[in-house]
C-alpha positions as CSV (number, residue, x, y, z in Angstrom):
1,M,-39.0,13.6,-192.9
2,T,-35.8,13.2,-194.9
3,A,-37.3,15.3,-197.8
4,Y,-38.4,17.9,-195.3
5,V,-34.9,18.2,-193.9
6,K,-33.4,18.5,-197.3
7,L,-35.8,21.2,-198.2
8,E,-35.1,23.2,-195.1
9,V,-31.3,22.8,-195.5
10,R,-31.5,24.1,-199.1
11,R,-33.6,27.0,-198.0
12,T,-31.2,28.0,-195.3
13,L,-28.0,27.6,-197.3
14,R,-29.4,29.6,-200.2
15,D,-30.0,32.5,-197.8
16,V,-27.4,35.2,-198.5
17,G,-27.8,36.6,-195.0
18,F,-27.1,33.2,-193.5
19,A,-23.9,32.8,-195.6
20,I,-22.6,36.2,-194.6
21,G,-23.6,36.1,-190.9
22,S,-22.7,32.5,-190.1
23,I,-19.8,31.8,-192.4
24,G,-18.3,35.1,-193.7
25,V,-18.4,37.1,-190.5
26,P,-16.7,34.5,-188.2
27,V,-14.0,33.9,-190.8
28,M,-13.4,37.7,-191.1
29,M,-13.3,38.3,-187.4
30,Y,-11.0,35.3,-186.8
31,L,-8.5,36.6,-189.4
32,L,-8.8,40.2,-188.1
33,F,-8.4,39.4,-184.4
34,T,-5.4,37.0,-184.9
35,N,-3.4,39.1,-187.3
36,L,-3.6,42.6,-185.9
37,G,-0.6,42.2,-183.5
38,G,1.3,39.6,-185.4
39,G,2.8,36.4,-184.0
40,D,1.1,33.4,-182.5
41,A,1.1,34.6,-178.9
42,G,1.2,31.1,-177.3
43,G,-1.3,29.3,-179.4
44,W,-3.7,32.2,-179.7
45,K,-4.4,31.5,-183.4
46,T,-5.4,28.0,-182.6
47,A,-7.5,28.9,-179.5
48,S,-9.2,31.7,-181.5
49,M,-9.8,29.4,-184.4
50,V,-11.8,27.1,-182.1
51,G,-13.6,30.0,-180.5
52,M,-14.6,31.6,-183.8
53,A,-15.7,28.2,-185.2
54,A,-17.9,27.9,-182.2
55,Y,-19.2,31.4,-182.7
56,G,-20.1,30.5,-186.3
57,A,-21.9,27.4,-185.2
58,L,-23.7,29.4,-182.5
59,N,-25.0,31.9,-185.1
60,A,-26.0,29.1,-187.6
61,A,-27.8,27.2,-184.9
62,L,-29.8,30.2,-183.7
63,S,-30.7,31.1,-187.3
64,V,-32.9,28.0,-187.4
65,G,-35.3,29.7,-185.0
66,G,-35.6,32.7,-187.3
67,G,-36.7,30.4,-190.1
68,V,-39.3,28.8,-187.7
69,A,-40.7,32.1,-186.7
70,E,-41.1,33.2,-190.4
71,D,-42.7,29.9,-191.3
72,K,-45.1,30.3,-188.4
73,S,-46.1,33.8,-189.6
74,I,-46.8,32.8,-193.2
75,G,-48.7,29.7,-192.3
76,W,-46.2,27.1,-193.4
77,L,-46.3,25.3,-190.1
78,R,-50.1,25.1,-190.4
79,Q,-49.7,23.5,-193.8
80,L,-47.3,20.9,-192.4
81,R,-50.0,19.8,-190.1
82,V,-52.0,18.4,-193.0
83,T,-49.1,16.3,-194.2
84,P,-48.4,12.8,-192.9
85,M,-45.6,14.2,-190.7
86,T,-46.3,14.3,-187.0
87,P,-45.6,17.4,-184.9
88,R,-42.6,15.5,-183.3
89,Q,-41.2,14.8,-186.8
90,V,-41.5,18.5,-187.7
91,V,-39.5,19.5,-184.6
92,V,-36.9,16.8,-185.1
93,G,-36.6,17.7,-188.7
94,R,-35.8,21.3,-187.8
95,T,-33.3,20.1,-185.2
96,L,-31.6,18.0,-187.8
97,T,-31.6,21.0,-190.1
98,G,-29.7,22.9,-187.4
99,A,-27.2,20.0,-187.2
100,V,-26.5,20.3,-190.9
101,V,-26.2,24.0,-191.3
102,V,-23.7,24.5,-188.5
103,V,-21.1,22.4,-190.5
104,P,-20.1,25.0,-193.1
105,A,-19.5,27.6,-190.4
106,I,-17.2,25.2,-188.5
107,I,-15.3,24.0,-191.6
108,A,-14.9,27.6,-193.0
109,V,-13.1,28.9,-189.9
110,M,-11.0,25.8,-189.4
111,A,-10.0,26.0,-193.1
112,A,-9.0,29.7,-192.6
113,G,-6.9,28.6,-189.6
114,A,-5.1,25.9,-191.5
115,L,-4.7,27.7,-194.9
116,V,-4.2,31.3,-193.9
117,N,-3.0,31.4,-190.3
118,G,-0.9,28.2,-190.5
119,V,-2.5,26.5,-187.6
120,R,-1.0,23.0,-187.1
121,M,-2.5,20.1,-185.3
122,D,-2.1,16.3,-185.6
123,A,-4.1,14.8,-188.3
124,W,-6.6,13.2,-185.9
125,Q,-7.3,16.4,-184.1
126,W,-8.9,18.3,-187.0
127,P,-11.9,16.0,-187.5
128,V,-12.3,15.4,-183.8
129,V,-12.4,19.2,-183.1
130,A,-14.9,19.6,-185.8
131,L,-17.0,16.7,-184.5
132,V,-17.1,17.9,-180.9
133,L,-18.1,21.4,-182.0
134,W,-20.8,19.9,-184.2
135,L,-22.2,17.8,-181.3
136,G,-21.8,20.7,-178.9
137,S,-24.0,23.0,-181.0
138,L,-27.2,21.1,-180.2
139,P,-28.2,23.3,-177.2
140,F,-28.1,26.4,-179.3
141,T,-30.3,24.9,-182.0
142,L,-32.8,24.1,-179.3
143,L,-32.6,27.7,-178.0
144,G,-33.2,29.0,-181.5
145,L,-36.2,26.7,-181.9
146,G,-37.6,27.8,-178.6
147,N,-37.3,31.4,-179.6
148,G,-38.8,30.8,-183.1
149,Y,-41.8,28.8,-181.8
150,R,-42.4,31.2,-178.9
151,L,-41.9,34.7,-180.5
152,T,-42.9,36.7,-183.5
153,P,-40.3,36.9,-186.4
154,Q,-39.3,40.4,-185.4
155,A,-38.9,39.5,-181.7
156,T,-37.1,36.3,-182.6
157,G,-34.6,38.3,-184.6
158,V,-33.9,40.7,-181.7
159,V,-33.7,37.9,-179.1
160,N,-31.4,35.8,-181.3
161,I,-29.0,38.7,-181.9
162,A,-29.0,39.5,-178.2
163,S,-28.4,35.8,-177.3
164,N,-25.7,35.5,-180.0
165,M,-23.8,38.6,-178.9
166,G,-24.2,38.1,-175.2
167,L,-23.3,34.4,-175.2
168,A,-20.4,34.9,-177.5
169,V,-18.8,37.8,-175.5
170,V,-19.5,36.4,-172.0
171,G,-18.6,32.9,-173.1
172,G,-15.1,34.0,-174.3
173,L,-15.6,33.1,-177.9
174,W,-14.1,36.4,-179.1
175,F,-11.6,37.2,-176.4
176,P,-9.7,35.0,-173.9
177,T,-11.5,34.8,-170.5
178,E,-8.1,35.6,-168.9
179,L,-8.7,39.2,-169.9
180,F,-12.0,39.3,-168.0
181,P,-12.3,40.6,-164.4
182,G,-12.6,37.9,-161.8
183,W,-16.4,38.1,-161.4
184,L,-17.0,37.9,-165.1
185,R,-14.6,35.0,-165.5
186,A,-16.5,33.1,-162.8
187,I,-19.8,33.7,-164.6
188,S,-18.3,32.8,-167.9
189,G,-17.5,29.3,-166.6
190,F,-21.2,28.5,-166.2
191,T,-22.2,29.7,-169.7
192,P,-22.9,27.1,-172.4
193,T,-20.7,28.9,-175.0
194,N,-17.6,28.9,-172.7
195,R,-17.9,25.2,-172.2
196,F,-18.8,24.7,-175.8
197,A,-15.5,26.2,-176.9
198,E,-13.6,24.3,-174.2
199,L,-14.7,21.1,-175.9
200,G,-12.8,22.0,-179.0
201,R,-9.9,23.6,-177.3
202,A,-9.2,20.6,-175.1
203,I,-9.0,18.4,-178.2
204,A,-6.8,21.0,-179.9
205,E,-4.4,20.8,-176.9
206,G,-4.3,17.0,-177.1
207,S,-6.4,16.3,-174.0
208,A,-9.9,15.1,-173.2
209,P,-12.7,17.5,-172.3
210,H,-13.2,17.9,-168.5
211,L,-16.2,16.2,-167.0
212,V,-17.4,19.5,-165.6
213,T,-17.5,20.9,-169.2
214,V,-19.6,18.0,-170.4
215,A,-21.9,18.3,-167.4
216,V,-22.5,22.1,-167.9
217,I,-23.3,21.6,-171.6
218,T,-25.6,18.7,-170.7
219,V,-27.6,20.8,-168.2
220,W,-28.0,23.6,-170.7
221,T,-29.1,21.2,-173.4
222,L,-31.8,19.9,-171.1
223,L,-32.9,23.4,-170.2
224,F,-33.0,24.7,-173.8
225,G,-34.7,21.4,-174.9
226,A,-37.4,22.0,-172.3
227,Y,-37.8,25.5,-173.5
228,A,-38.2,24.4,-177.1
229,V,-40.8,21.8,-176.2
230,F,-42.7,24.3,-174.1
231,S,-42.6,26.9,-176.9
232,Y,-43.8,24.4,-179.5
233,R,-46.7,23.3,-177.4
234,R,-47.7,26.9,-176.7
235,S,-47.5,27.7,-180.4
236,A,-49.5,24.6,-181.3
237,R,-52.6,26.3,-179.8
238,T,-52.5,29.1,-182.4
239,I,-51.2,27.5,-185.6
């Protein structure tokens, strides 16, 4: 399975579209959004750094599903069934691939924050923020896998884009939720992306994540995990 994960990671990281969408775009948006008006505005550059790192991780995690859908359409998943790998190992391997490919997106945005925007945190906060964002990306990898196993490549691309944009905007990854109307702010608090970013922002502010934040992410992880399992079992009937 280790060889399989290495293969999939290399395939993903060599994809120019992945590099642009999951690394280049979040960095560009972060620098653009935080330098249009000038000034830090009460830690906005730090909060936005965490939000855009989360957005990059979200995009990278969902992209794993696109790869699954393409592999399904060209018969690669069928070929894997004749290898010694079990179906569970194939799914776990793809999940581990998602865990690896989100790392460059997180590091790139945080590096832009430190080197370009002058974001300052204590030495221990940088690796811990990166760590909690890495761990918190798991539910989105599961969502991407569910879409990939359940849908065609074309449909997976559309659904992933819709999920990416919708979750990013409503979850407050692009703009502070304080700018939202009251009803949208209330909805945002139940989204996995809002709580995902809160994990990193809490650490950046020097405090521990709230238990409600952890609970919301855990629930979404279970839901997306069940969706991924259901989608894989359904796809197993046809591949």
